[in-house]
VEXVEXVO-941508 format. One record per residue (C-alpha): residue in one letter; x, y, z. Coordinates in nm, 2 decimals, always signed. Layout:
<koldo resn="a" px="X" py="Y" pz="Z"/>
...
! end
This chain:
<koldo resn="x" px="+11.82" py="+12.71" pz="+8.18"/>
<koldo resn="x" px="+12.11" py="+12.71" pz="+7.93"/>
<koldo resn="x" px="+12.14" py="+12.32" pz="+7.87"/>
<koldo resn="x" px="+11.79" py="+12.28" pz="+7.79"/>
<koldo resn="x" px="+11.68" py="+12.16" pz="+7.43"/>
<koldo resn="x" px="+11.36" py="+12.18" pz="+7.27"/>
<koldo resn="x" px="+11.10" py="+11.92" pz="+7.18"/>
<koldo resn="x" px="+10.96" py="+12.05" pz="+6.82"/>
<koldo resn="x" px="+10.78" py="+11.73" pz="+6.73"/>
<koldo resn="x" px="+10.67" py="+11.38" pz="+6.86"/>
<koldo resn="x" px="+10.55" py="+11.13" pz="+6.63"/>
<koldo resn="x" px="+10.48" py="+10.75" pz="+6.66"/>
<koldo resn="x" px="+10.39" py="+10.42" pz="+6.45"/>
<koldo resn="x" px="+10.14" py="+10.23" pz="+6.64"/>
<koldo resn="x" px="+10.27" py="+9.92" pz="+6.81"/>
<koldo resn="x" px="+10.14" py="+9.56" pz="+6.68"/>
<koldo resn="x" px="+10.27" py="+9.29" pz="+6.48"/>
<koldo resn="x" px="+10.28" py="+9.44" pz="+6.15"/>
<koldo resn="x" px="+10.51" py="+9.19" pz="+5.96"/>
<koldo resn="x" px="+10.72" py="+9.47" pz="+5.78"/>
<koldo resn="x" px="+11.08" py="+9.60" pz="+5.82"/>
<koldo resn="x" px="+11.15" py="+9.84" pz="+6.10"/>
<koldo resn="x" px="+11.26" py="+10.12" pz="+5.85"/>
<koldo resn="x" px="+10.93" py="+10.16" pz="+5.74"/>
<koldo resn="x" px="+10.81" py="+10.20" pz="+6.09"/>
<koldo resn="x" px="+11.07" py="+10.46" pz="+6.17"/>
<koldo resn="x" px="+10.99" py="+10.67" pz="+5.85"/>
<koldo resn="x" px="+10.62" py="+10.69" pz="+5.95"/>
<koldo resn="x" px="+10.74" py="+10.78" pz="+6.30"/>
<koldo resn="x" px="+10.96" py="+11.04" pz="+6.17"/>
<koldo resn="x" px="+10.74" py="+11.19" pz="+5.92"/>
<koldo resn="x" px="+10.46" py="+11.22" pz="+6.20"/>
<koldo resn="x" px="+10.71" py="+11.39" pz="+6.41"/>
<koldo resn="x" px="+10.83" py="+11.63" pz="+6.15"/>
<koldo resn="x" px="+10.47" py="+11.72" pz="+6.07"/>
<koldo resn="x" px="+10.41" py="+11.77" pz="+6.44"/>
<koldo resn="x" px="+10.72" py="+12.01" pz="+6.44"/>
<koldo resn="x" px="+10.61" py="+12.22" pz="+6.12"/>
<koldo resn="x" px="+10.93" py="+12.13" pz="+5.97"/>
<koldo resn="x" px="+11.04" py="+11.97" pz="+5.62"/>
<koldo resn="x" px="+11.28" py="+11.68" pz="+5.60"/>
<koldo resn="x" px="+11.53" py="+11.91" pz="+5.44"/>
<koldo resn="x" px="+11.54" py="+12.14" pz="+5.79"/>
<koldo resn="x" px="+11.70" py="+11.83" pz="+5.96"/>
<koldo resn="x" px="+12.07" py="+11.86" pz="+6.02"/>
<koldo resn="x" px="+12.14" py="+11.57" pz="+6.20"/>
<koldo resn="x" px="+12.00" py="+11.21" pz="+6.24"/>
<koldo resn="x" px="+12.04" py="+11.01" pz="+6.53"/>
<koldo resn="x" px="+11.89" py="+10.63" pz="+6.50"/>
<koldo resn="x" px="+11.84" py="+10.40" pz="+6.80"/>
<koldo resn="x" px="+11.96" py="+10.07" pz="+6.67"/>
<koldo resn="x" px="+11.87" py="+9.70" pz="+6.76"/>
<koldo resn="x" px="+12.06" py="+9.36" pz="+6.67"/>
<koldo resn="x" px="+11.78" py="+9.29" pz="+6.43"/>
<koldo resn="x" px="+11.85" py="+9.62" pz="+6.21"/>
<koldo resn="x" px="+12.07" py="+9.45" pz="+5.96"/>
<koldo resn="x" px="+12.43" py="+9.42" pz="+5.86"/>
<koldo resn="x" px="+12.72" py="+9.63" pz="+6.00"/>
<koldo resn="x" px="+12.70" py="+9.99" pz="+5.81"/>
<koldo resn="x" px="+12.32" py="+9.94" pz="+5.73"/>
<koldo resn="x" px="+12.23" py="+10.06" pz="+6.08"/>
<koldo resn="x" px="+11.94" py="+10.27" pz="+6.20"/>
<koldo resn="x" px="+12.07" py="+10.65" pz="+6.15"/>
<koldo resn="x" px="+12.19" py="+10.56" pz="+5.78"/>
<koldo resn="x" px="+11.91" py="+10.34" pz="+5.71"/>
<koldo resn="x" px="+11.63" py="+10.61" pz="+5.81"/>
<koldo resn="x" px="+11.83" py="+10.88" pz="+5.61"/>
<koldo resn="x" px="+11.85" py="+10.69" pz="+5.31"/>
<koldo resn="x" px="+11.46" py="+10.60" pz="+5.34"/>
<koldo resn="x" px="+11.36" py="+10.97" pz="+5.37"/>
<koldo resn="x" px="+11.59" py="+11.08" pz="+5.09"/>
<koldo resn="x" px="+11.97" py="+11.15" pz="+5.16"/>
<koldo resn="x" px="+11.99" py="+11.53" pz="+5.20"/>
<koldo resn="x" px="+12.35" py="+11.57" pz="+5.36"/>
<koldo resn="x" px="+12.24" py="+11.56" pz="+5.73"/>
<koldo resn="x" px="+12.49" py="+11.44" pz="+5.98"/>
<koldo resn="x" px="+12.42" py="+11.10" pz="+6.06"/>
<koldo resn="x" px="+12.48" py="+10.85" pz="+6.38"/>
<koldo resn="x" px="+12.35" py="+10.53" pz="+6.52"/>
<koldo resn="x" px="+12.35" py="+10.43" pz="+6.89"/>
<koldo resn="x" px="+12.30" py="+10.10" pz="+7.05"/>
<koldo resn="x" px="+12.22" py="+10.03" pz="+7.41"/>
<koldo resn="x" px="+11.97" py="+9.79" pz="+7.37"/>
<koldo resn="x" px="+11.64" py="+9.91" pz="+7.59"/>
<koldo resn="x" px="+11.81" py="+10.23" pz="+7.67"/>
<koldo resn="x" px="+11.91" py="+10.30" pz="+7.33"/>
<koldo resn="x" px="+11.63" py="+10.54" pz="+7.28"/>
<koldo resn="x" px="+11.75" py="+10.78" pz="+7.56"/>
<koldo resn="x" px="+12.12" py="+10.75" pz="+7.44"/>
<koldo resn="x" px="+12.00" py="+10.86" pz="+7.10"/>
<koldo resn="x" px="+11.82" py="+11.16" pz="+7.25"/>
<koldo resn="x" px="+12.16" py="+11.24" pz="+7.45"/>
<koldo resn="x" px="+12.35" py="+11.20" pz="+7.13"/>
<koldo resn="x" px="+12.14" py="+11.45" pz="+6.95"/>
<koldo resn="x" px="+12.12" py="+11.68" pz="+7.27"/>
<koldo resn="x" px="+12.53" py="+11.70" pz="+7.30"/>
<koldo resn="x" px="+12.55" py="+11.80" pz="+6.92"/>
<koldo resn="x" px="+12.28" py="+12.08" pz="+6.97"/>
<koldo resn="x" px="+12.44" py="+12.23" pz="+7.26"/>
<koldo resn="x" px="+12.79" py="+12.18" pz="+7.12"/>
<koldo resn="x" px="+12.64" py="+12.43" pz="+6.83"/>
<koldo resn="x" px="+12.69" py="+12.14" pz="+6.57"/>
<koldo resn="x" px="+12.34" py="+12.12" pz="+6.46"/>
<koldo resn="x" px="+12.02" py="+12.31" pz="+6.53"/>
<koldo resn="x" px="+11.77" py="+12.06" pz="+6.43"/>
<koldo resn="x" px="+11.80" py="+11.69" pz="+6.51"/>
<koldo resn="x" px="+11.58" py="+11.39" pz="+6.40"/>
<koldo resn="x" px="+11.58" py="+11.10" pz="+6.67"/>
<koldo resn="x" px="+11.42" py="+10.77" pz="+6.55"/>
<koldo resn="x" px="+11.38" py="+10.44" pz="+6.70"/>
<koldo resn="x" px="+11.20" py="+10.14" pz="+6.53"/>
<koldo resn="x" px="+11.19" py="+9.73" pz="+6.58"/>
<koldo resn="x" px="+11.02" py="+9.44" pz="+6.42"/>
<koldo resn="x" px="+11.05" py="+9.23" pz="+6.71"/>
<koldo resn="x" px="+11.02" py="+8.84" pz="+6.71"/>
<koldo resn="x" px="+10.75" py="+8.63" pz="+6.88"/>
<koldo resn="x" px="+10.81" py="+8.51" pz="+7.24"/>
<koldo resn="x" px="+11.09" py="+8.65" pz="+7.47"/>
<koldo resn="x" px="+11.38" py="+8.78" pz="+7.35"/>
<koldo resn="x" px="+11.65" py="+8.50" pz="+7.34"/>
<koldo resn="x" px="+12.03" py="+8.56" pz="+7.43"/>
<koldo resn="x" px="+12.19" py="+8.69" pz="+7.11"/>
<koldo resn="x" px="+12.56" py="+8.81" pz="+7.00"/>
<koldo resn="x" px="+12.77" py="+8.50" pz="+7.07"/>
<koldo resn="x" px="+12.93" py="+8.43" pz="+7.43"/>
<koldo resn="x" px="+13.00" py="+8.73" pz="+7.64"/>
<koldo resn="x" px="+13.15" py="+8.58" pz="+7.97"/>
<koldo resn="x" px="+13.22" py="+8.95" pz="+8.11"/>
<koldo resn="x" px="+12.86" py="+9.04" pz="+8.05"/>
<koldo resn="x" px="+12.64" py="+8.99" pz="+8.36"/>
<koldo resn="x" px="+12.34" py="+8.97" pz="+8.17"/>
<koldo resn="x" px="+12.47" py="+8.69" pz="+7.95"/>
<koldo resn="x" px="+12.59" py="+8.50" pz="+8.27"/>
<koldo resn="x" px="+12.21" py="+8.55" pz="+8.38"/>
<koldo resn="x" px="+12.09" py="+8.38" pz="+8.06"/>
<koldo resn="x" px="+12.34" py="+8.10" pz="+8.03"/>
<koldo resn="x" px="+12.46" py="+8.02" pz="+8.39"/>
<koldo resn="x" px="+12.10" py="+8.05" pz="+8.58"/>
<koldo resn="x" px="+11.91" py="+8.00" pz="+8.27"/>
<koldo resn="x" px="+11.72" py="+8.33" pz="+8.36"/>
<koldo resn="x" px="+11.57" py="+8.44" pz="+8.04"/>
<koldo resn="x" px="+11.38" py="+8.78" pz="+8.11"/>
<koldo resn="x" px="+11.07" py="+8.62" pz="+8.22"/>
<koldo resn="x" px="+11.25" py="+8.42" pz="+8.50"/>
<koldo resn="x" px="+11.43" py="+8.74" pz="+8.60"/>
<koldo resn="x" px="+11.11" py="+8.91" pz="+8.62"/>
<koldo resn="x" px="+10.96" py="+8.62" pz="+8.84"/>
<koldo resn="x" px="+11.26" py="+8.64" pz="+9.09"/>
<koldo resn="x" px="+11.21" py="+9.01" pz="+9.13"/>
<koldo resn="x" px="+10.85" py="+8.94" pz="+9.21"/>
<koldo resn="x" px="+10.91" py="+8.68" pz="+9.46"/>
<koldo resn="x" px="+11.17" py="+8.91" pz="+9.62"/>
<koldo resn="x" px="+10.91" py="+9.17" pz="+9.68"/>
<koldo resn="x" px="+10.65" py="+8.90" pz="+9.82"/>
<koldo resn="x" px="+10.93" py="+8.80" pz="+10.05"/>
<koldo resn="x" px="+11.05" py="+9.16" pz="+10.19"/>
<koldo resn="x" px="+10.75" py="+9.34" pz="+10.17"/>
<koldo resn="x" px="+10.44" py="+9.11" pz="+10.15"/>
<koldo resn="x" px="+10.33" py="+9.17" pz="+9.81"/>
<koldo resn="x" px="+10.09" py="+8.95" pz="+9.66"/>
<koldo resn="x" px="+9.98" py="+8.82" pz="+9.31"/>
<koldo resn="x" px="+9.67" py="+9.02" pz="+9.33"/>
<koldo resn="x" px="+9.88" py="+9.36" pz="+9.39"/>
<koldo resn="x" px="+10.09" py="+9.29" pz="+9.07"/>
<koldo resn="x" px="+9.77" py="+9.22" pz="+8.89"/>
<koldo resn="x" px="+9.64" py="+9.57" pz="+9.00"/>
<koldo resn="x" px="+9.93" py="+9.72" pz="+8.80"/>
<koldo resn="x" px="+9.82" py="+9.56" pz="+8.48"/>
<koldo resn="x" px="+9.45" py="+9.68" pz="+8.55"/>
<koldo resn="x" px="+9.57" py="+10.02" pz="+8.59"/>
<koldo resn="x" px="+9.77" py="+10.04" pz="+8.28"/>
<koldo resn="x" px="+9.52" py="+9.88" pz="+8.07"/>
<koldo resn="x" px="+9.28" py="+10.14" pz="+8.18"/>
<koldo resn="x" px="+9.53" py="+10.39" pz="+8.06"/>
<koldo resn="x" px="+9.62" py="+10.22" pz="+7.74"/>
<koldo resn="x" px="+9.27" py="+10.21" pz="+7.63"/>
<koldo resn="x" px="+9.28" py="+10.58" pz="+7.55"/>
<koldo resn="x" px="+9.63" py="+10.58" pz="+7.33"/>
<koldo resn="x" px="+9.58" py="+10.54" pz="+6.98"/>
<koldo resn="x" px="+9.94" py="+10.42" pz="+6.93"/>
<koldo resn="x" px="+9.88" py="+10.13" pz="+7.20"/>
<koldo resn="x" px="+9.89" py="+9.76" pz="+7.06"/>
<koldo resn="x" px="+9.66" py="+9.66" pz="+7.35"/>
<koldo resn="x" px="+9.34" py="+9.90" pz="+7.39"/>
<koldo resn="x" px="+9.09" py="+9.72" pz="+7.62"/>
<koldo resn="x" px="+9.01" py="+9.70" pz="+7.99"/>
<koldo resn="x" px="+9.18" py="+9.40" pz="+8.19"/>
<koldo resn="x" px="+9.04" py="+9.28" pz="+8.52"/>
<koldo resn="x" px="+9.25" py="+9.13" pz="+8.80"/>
<koldo resn="x" px="+9.06" py="+8.79" pz="+8.74"/>
<koldo resn="x" px="+9.15" py="+8.79" pz="+8.37"/>
<koldo resn="x" px="+9.52" py="+8.82" pz="+8.47"/>
<koldo resn="x" px="+9.48" py="+8.57" pz="+8.73"/>
<koldo resn="x" px="+9.31" py="+8.33" pz="+8.49"/>
<koldo resn="x" px="+9.61" py="+8.37" pz="+8.23"/>
<koldo resn="x" px="+9.87" py="+8.10" pz="+8.22"/>
<koldo resn="x" px="+10.19" py="+8.10" pz="+8.45"/>
<koldo resn="x" px="+10.50" py="+8.21" pz="+8.28"/>
<koldo resn="x" px="+10.76" py="+8.25" pz="+8.57"/>
<koldo resn="x" px="+10.56" py="+8.20" pz="+8.91"/>
<koldo resn="x" px="+10.43" py="+8.40" pz="+9.04"/>
<koldo resn="x" px="+10.38" py="+8.59" pz="+8.73"/>
<koldo resn="x" px="+10.14" py="+8.50" pz="+8.47"/>
<koldo resn="x" px="+10.12" py="+8.60" pz="+8.09"/>
<koldo resn="x" px="+9.92" py="+8.94" pz="+8.15"/>
<koldo resn="x" px="+10.18" py="+9.03" pz="+8.42"/>
<koldo resn="x" px="+10.46" py="+9.05" pz="+8.15"/>
<koldo resn="x" px="+10.48" py="+9.27" pz="+7.85"/>
<koldo resn="x" px="+10.47" py="+9.13" pz="+7.49"/>
<koldo resn="x" px="+10.72" py="+9.18" pz="+7.20"/>
<koldo resn="x" px="+10.62" py="+9.42" pz="+6.94"/>
<koldo resn="x" px="+10.67" py="+9.61" pz="+6.62"/>
<koldo resn="x" px="+10.66" py="+9.97" pz="+6.64"/>
<koldo resn="x" px="+10.87" py="+10.34" pz="+6.62"/>
<koldo resn="x" px="+10.89" py="+10.67" pz="+6.78"/>
<koldo resn="x" px="+11.08" py="+10.98" pz="+6.66"/>
<koldo resn="x" px="+11.13" py="+11.31" pz="+6.82"/>
<koldo resn="x" px="+11.24" py="+11.64" pz="+6.64"/>
<koldo resn="x" px="+11.49" py="+11.82" pz="+6.87"/>
<koldo resn="x" px="+11.63" py="+12.18" pz="+6.88"/>
<koldo resn="x" px="+11.84" py="+12.42" pz="+7.00"/>
<koldo resn="x" px="+11.61" py="+12.67" pz="+7.21"/>
<koldo resn="x" px="+11.74" py="+12.96" pz="+7.02"/>
<koldo resn="x" px="+11.60" py="+12.79" pz="+6.70"/>
<koldo resn="x" px="+11.27" py="+12.73" pz="+6.88"/>
<koldo resn="x" px="+11.25" py="+13.11" pz="+6.97"/>
<koldo resn="x" px="+11.35" py="+13.21" pz="+6.63"/>
<koldo resn="x" px="+11.03" py="+13.01" pz="+6.52"/>
<koldo resn="x" px="+10.81" py="+13.17" pz="+6.76"/>
<koldo resn="x" px="+10.76" py="+12.81" pz="+6.95"/>
<koldo resn="x" px="+10.72" py="+12.79" pz="+7.34"/>
<koldo resn="x" px="+10.81" py="+12.42" pz="+7.35"/>
<koldo resn="x" px="+10.84" py="+12.13" pz="+7.59"/>
<koldo resn="x" px="+11.21" py="+12.13" pz="+7.71"/>
<koldo resn="x" px="+11.43" py="+11.84" pz="+7.78"/>
<koldo resn="x" px="+11.63" py="+11.93" pz="+8.09"/>
<koldo resn="x" px="+11.83" py="+11.60" pz="+8.17"/>
<koldo resn="x" px="+11.93" py="+11.26" pz="+8.02"/>
<koldo resn="x" px="+12.07" py="+11.02" pz="+8.24"/>
<koldo resn="x" px="+12.30" py="+10.74" pz="+8.09"/>
<koldo resn="x" px="+12.47" py="+10.62" pz="+8.40"/>
<koldo resn="x" px="+12.63" py="+10.27" pz="+8.45"/>
<koldo resn="x" px="+12.58" py="+10.05" pz="+8.77"/>
<koldo resn="x" px="+12.81" py="+10.07" pz="+9.06"/>
<koldo resn="x" px="+12.90" py="+9.70" pz="+9.11"/>
<koldo resn="x" px="+13.25" py="+9.51" pz="+9.19"/>
<koldo resn="x" px="+13.42" py="+9.40" pz="+8.88"/>
<koldo resn="x" px="+13.36" py="+9.04" pz="+8.91"/>
<koldo resn="x" px="+13.69" py="+8.89" pz="+8.76"/>
<koldo resn="x" px="+13.90" py="+9.14" pz="+9.00"/>
<koldo resn="x" px="+13.76" py="+9.24" pz="+9.30"/>
<koldo resn="x" px="+13.51" py="+8.95" pz="+9.41"/>
<koldo resn="x" px="+13.67" py="+8.70" pz="+9.66"/>
<koldo resn="x" px="+13.67" py="+8.33" pz="+9.59"/>
<koldo resn="x" px="+13.29" py="+8.32" pz="+9.74"/>
<koldo resn="x" px="+13.30" py="+7.93" pz="+9.72"/>
<koldo resn="x" px="+13.60" py="+7.91" pz="+9.96"/>
<koldo resn="x" px="+13.64" py="+8.25" pz="+10.12"/>
<koldo resn="x" px="+13.32" py="+8.31" pz="+10.32"/>
<koldo resn="x" px="+13.47" py="+8.55" pz="+10.56"/>
<koldo resn="x" px="+13.54" py="+8.79" pz="+10.27"/>
<koldo resn="x" px="+13.24" py="+9.02" pz="+10.21"/>
<koldo resn="x" px="+13.17" py="+9.28" pz="+9.95"/>
<koldo resn="x" px="+12.95" py="+9.53" pz="+10.05"/>
<koldo resn="x" px="+12.65" py="+9.61" pz="+9.81"/>
<koldo resn="x" px="+12.64" py="+9.96" pz="+9.66"/>
<koldo resn="x" px="+12.51" py="+10.25" pz="+9.87"/>
<koldo resn="x" px="+12.23" py="+10.32" pz="+9.58"/>
<koldo resn="x" px="+12.08" py="+10.05" pz="+9.36"/>
<koldo resn="x" px="+12.15" py="+10.08" pz="+9.00"/>
<koldo resn="x" px="+11.77" py="+10.20" pz="+8.89"/>
<koldo resn="x" px="+11.79" py="+10.44" pz="+9.19"/>
<koldo resn="x" px="+12.10" py="+10.60" pz="+9.05"/>
<koldo resn="x" px="+11.96" py="+10.64" pz="+8.73"/>
<koldo resn="x" px="+11.69" py="+10.86" pz="+8.85"/>
<koldo resn="x" px="+11.91" py="+11.04" pz="+9.10"/>
<koldo resn="x" px="+12.16" py="+11.14" pz="+8.82"/>
<koldo resn="x" px="+11.88" py="+11.28" pz="+8.61"/>
<koldo resn="x" px="+11.73" py="+11.47" pz="+8.92"/>
<koldo resn="x" px="+12.08" py="+11.60" pz="+8.99"/>
<koldo resn="x" px="+12.14" py="+11.75" pz="+8.66"/>
<koldo resn="x" px="+11.76" py="+11.89" pz="+8.63"/>
<koldo resn="x" px="+11.76" py="+12.08" pz="+8.98"/>
<koldo resn="x" px="+11.45" py="+11.86" pz="+9.06"/>
<koldo resn="x" px="+11.36" py="+11.60" pz="+9.28"/>
<koldo resn="x" px="+11.05" py="+11.35" pz="+9.30"/>
<koldo resn="x" px="+10.83" py="+11.60" pz="+9.48"/>
<koldo resn="x" px="+10.82" py="+11.81" pz="+9.14"/>
<koldo resn="x" px="+10.69" py="+11.55" pz="+8.93"/>
<koldo resn="x" px="+10.35" py="+11.53" pz="+8.76"/>
<koldo resn="x" px="+10.38" py="+11.19" pz="+8.59"/>
<koldo resn="x" px="+10.64" py="+10.94" pz="+8.54"/>
<koldo resn="x" px="+10.68" py="+10.68" pz="+8.25"/>
<koldo resn="x" px="+10.87" py="+10.38" pz="+8.37"/>
<koldo resn="x" px="+10.98" py="+10.06" pz="+8.24"/>
<koldo resn="x" px="+10.72" py="+9.82" pz="+8.31"/>
<koldo resn="x" px="+10.86" py="+9.48" pz="+8.18"/>
<koldo resn="x" px="+10.65" py="+9.30" pz="+8.44"/>
<koldo resn="x" px="+10.38" py="+9.43" pz="+8.68"/>
<koldo resn="x" px="+10.60" py="+9.40" pz="+8.98"/>
<koldo resn="x" px="+10.88" py="+9.56" pz="+8.84"/>
<koldo resn="x" px="+10.69" py="+9.89" pz="+8.81"/>
<koldo resn="x" px="+10.64" py="+9.88" pz="+9.16"/>
<koldo resn="x" px="+11.02" py="+9.86" pz="+9.21"/>
<koldo resn="x" px="+11.04" py="+10.17" pz="+8.98"/>
<koldo resn="x" px="+10.80" py="+10.35" pz="+9.23"/>
<koldo resn="x" px="+11.04" py="+10.33" pz="+9.49"/>
<koldo resn="x" px="+11.37" py="+10.36" pz="+9.28"/>
<koldo resn="x" px="+11.26" py="+10.68" pz="+9.15"/>
<koldo resn="x" px="+11.17" py="+10.84" pz="+9.48"/>
<koldo resn="x" px="+10.77" py="+10.83" pz="+9.46"/>
<koldo resn="x" px="+10.79" py="+10.63" pz="+9.81"/>
<koldo resn="x" px="+11.02" py="+10.46" pz="+10.05"/>
<koldo resn="x" px="+11.12" py="+10.09" pz="+9.99"/>
<koldo resn="x" px="+10.83" py="+9.84" pz="+10.03"/>
<koldo resn="x" px="+10.55" py="+10.11" pz="+10.00"/>
<koldo resn="x" px="+10.50" py="+10.08" pz="+9.61"/>
<koldo resn="x" px="+10.18" py="+9.85" pz="+9.69"/>
<koldo resn="x" px="+10.06" py="+10.12" pz="+9.90"/>
<koldo resn="x" px="+10.09" py="+10.39" pz="+9.65"/>
<koldo resn="x" px="+9.92" py="+10.16" pz="+9.39"/>
<koldo resn="x" px="+9.62" py="+10.07" pz="+9.64"/>
<koldo resn="x" px="+9.56" py="+10.44" pz="+9.71"/>
<koldo resn="x" px="+9.52" py="+10.53" pz="+9.35"/>
<koldo resn="x" px="+9.78" py="+10.75" pz="+9.36"/>
<koldo resn="x" px="+9.96" py="+10.62" pz="+9.01"/>
<koldo resn="x" px="+9.64" py="+10.59" pz="+8.84"/>
<koldo resn="x" px="+9.50" py="+10.84" pz="+8.57"/>
<koldo resn="x" px="+9.34" py="+11.12" pz="+8.80"/>
<koldo resn="x" px="+9.59" py="+11.02" pz="+9.10"/>
<koldo resn="x" px="+9.84" py="+11.22" pz="+9.29"/>
<koldo resn="x" px="+10.13" py="+11.10" pz="+9.03"/>
<koldo resn="x" px="+10.02" py="+10.90" pz="+8.77"/>
<koldo resn="x" px="+10.25" py="+10.64" pz="+8.64"/>
<koldo resn="x" px="+10.26" py="+10.53" pz="+8.29"/>
<koldo resn="x" px="+9.95" py="+10.72" pz="+8.16"/>
<koldo resn="x" px="+10.06" py="+10.60" pz="+7.80"/>
<koldo resn="x" px="+9.96" py="+10.27" pz="+7.93"/>
<koldo resn="x" px="+10.34" py="+10.16" pz="+7.95"/>
<koldo resn="x" px="+10.48" py="+9.85" pz="+7.79"/>
<koldo resn="x" px="+10.16" py="+9.67" pz="+7.94"/>
<koldo resn="x" px="+9.97" py="+9.82" pz="+7.67"/>
<koldo resn="x" px="+10.27" py="+9.84" pz="+7.41"/>
<koldo resn="x" px="+10.51" py="+9.55" pz="+7.45"/>
<koldo resn="x" px="+10.85" py="+9.59" pz="+7.36"/>
<koldo resn="x" px="+10.98" py="+9.76" pz="+7.04"/>
<koldo resn="x" px="+11.34" py="+9.80" pz="+7.19"/>
<koldo resn="x" px="+11.49" py="+10.09" pz="+7.02"/>
<koldo resn="x" px="+11.19" py="+10.28" pz="+7.03"/>
<koldo resn="x" px="+11.06" py="+10.27" pz="+7.38"/>
<koldo resn="x" px="+11.26" py="+10.52" pz="+7.57"/>
<koldo resn="x" px="+11.19" py="+10.77" pz="+7.25"/>
<koldo resn="x" px="+10.83" py="+10.68" pz="+7.29"/>
<koldo resn="x" px="+10.82" py="+10.77" pz="+7.67"/>
<koldo resn="x" px="+10.96" py="+11.09" pz="+7.58"/>
<koldo resn="x" px="+10.68" py="+11.12" pz="+7.32"/>
<koldo resn="x" px="+10.44" py="+11.08" pz="+7.60"/>
<koldo resn="x" px="+10.61" py="+11.36" pz="+7.82"/>
<koldo resn="x" px="+10.59" py="+11.58" pz="+7.53"/>
<koldo resn="x" px="+10.22" py="+11.51" pz="+7.45"/>
<koldo resn="x" px="+10.12" py="+11.55" pz="+7.84"/>
<koldo resn="x" px="+10.30" py="+11.84" pz="+7.90"/>
<koldo resn="x" px="+10.13" py="+12.02" pz="+7.60"/>
<koldo resn="x" px="+9.80" py="+11.93" pz="+7.72"/>
<koldo resn="x" px="+9.75" py="+11.71" pz="+7.41"/>
<koldo resn="x" px="+9.70" py="+11.35" pz="+7.57"/>
<koldo resn="x" px="+9.33" py="+11.34" pz="+7.54"/>
<koldo resn="x" px="+9.15" py="+11.08" pz="+7.76"/>
<koldo resn="x" px="+9.48" py="+10.99" pz="+7.94"/>
<koldo resn="x" px="+9.56" py="+11.36" pz="+8.01"/>
<koldo resn="x" px="+9.73" py="+11.45" pz="+8.35"/>
<koldo resn="x" px="+9.59" py="+11.79" pz="+8.44"/>
<koldo resn="x" px="+9.82" py="+12.06" pz="+8.48"/>
<koldo resn="x" px="+10.13" py="+11.85" pz="+8.40"/>
<koldo resn="x" px="+10.46" py="+12.06" pz="+8.42"/>
<koldo resn="x" px="+10.75" py="+11.81" pz="+8.48"/>
<koldo resn="x" px="+10.78" py="+11.45" pz="+8.37"/>
<koldo resn="x" px="+11.03" py="+11.18" pz="+8.43"/>
<koldo resn="x" px="+11.07" py="+10.89" pz="+8.23"/>
<koldo resn="x" px="+11.31" py="+10.60" pz="+8.29"/>
<koldo resn="x" px="+11.44" py="+10.24" pz="+8.17"/>
<koldo resn="x" px="+11.75" py="+10.03" pz="+8.17"/>
<koldo resn="x" px="+11.92" py="+9.83" pz="+7.88"/>
<koldo resn="x" px="+12.14" py="+9.51" pz="+7.90"/>
<koldo resn="x" px="+12.50" py="+9.56" pz="+8.02"/>
<koldo resn="x" px="+12.43" py="+9.84" pz="+8.26"/>
<koldo resn="x" px="+12.29" py="+10.10" pz="+8.02"/>
<koldo resn="x" px="+12.11" py="+10.35" pz="+8.24"/>
<koldo resn="x" px="+11.82" py="+10.56" pz="+8.07"/>
<koldo resn="x" px="+11.62" py="+10.84" pz="+8.21"/>
<koldo resn="x" px="+11.50" py="+11.19" pz="+8.07"/>
<koldo resn="x" px="+11.33" py="+11.46" pz="+8.26"/>
<koldo resn="x" px="+11.12" py="+11.71" pz="+8.07"/>
<koldo resn="x" px="+10.96" py="+12.04" pz="+8.17"/>
<koldo resn="x" px="+10.71" py="+12.31" pz="+8.03"/>
! end
């Protein structure tokens, strides 16, 4: 297809808690991706950095910081911030410039040096931000938010804490085979059940950690790939949609006094709309997928994604899990990388790392976690303040 771009190289810095600056991690990932692409730093015409609020003062932001660390050589540079969707937005920014003919070769990098514990609110008062309202009005930090989703699944569909634990068991088994993962050992459902409660019903091993790490991609035009004799993995779609919800300050009724006024929910939920937009752009659907990388901030949330990306009807995520369909060797493996369960969150890097995994899987280079015959993969996540994120890659 004319709107495809090529993935020439993929590279990562292993996830963990290393205690160094994010730029060091990003440079390691970038050099690995360039080596994988068999290109040099001087071949890069565009650098797109995925940003984090922990990445330094204004001006010293990811794109420029990586370009400086690699050695200024005149490449165009830009930076993107969209919280957990930053990586996909960075990929989309590079794609746009490649398709516009402004660059043949782009380097996309995301890296983080995350604090310990859950992410606290940052950026000051933001009363128009629904996520700030969630933090400050409800007191619902991320683990509480995940717990509410889990409780909802239990009430609506009969999911159980043991079902949630089995997601961790599955992802830990895949992560054992990933040299970039932070956690590389098997986990049992009994170990999940014995870990401390964080936000009932979710326990410590149900929730992903915060991590240091980095990921990078070398992207190019298809014509550049052909000139260099490469048959690459191709990015066919990138979705960065926003939700469809009423504007709270203008459209919602005074719900405290006007109970007769009802605002209908959107016809399609936000996460489902992210995937739907990617499918529409790529001309594919859930039945075409061989694997998916989804944003498993918690075990229960992974089950939501099964349904949102169309792998099964609403309420049947657990059925898919119990059948083994989403495990390695199953019909549609989900998070064969090990997911955030095995990596933790390195925010600007994670959407890029998902596409690294799609690349290795579609090339047949994923080793012990390889999905046999993989030809089409989807990655999805979402960022604060309504940032959608999905990528479809094909071979």
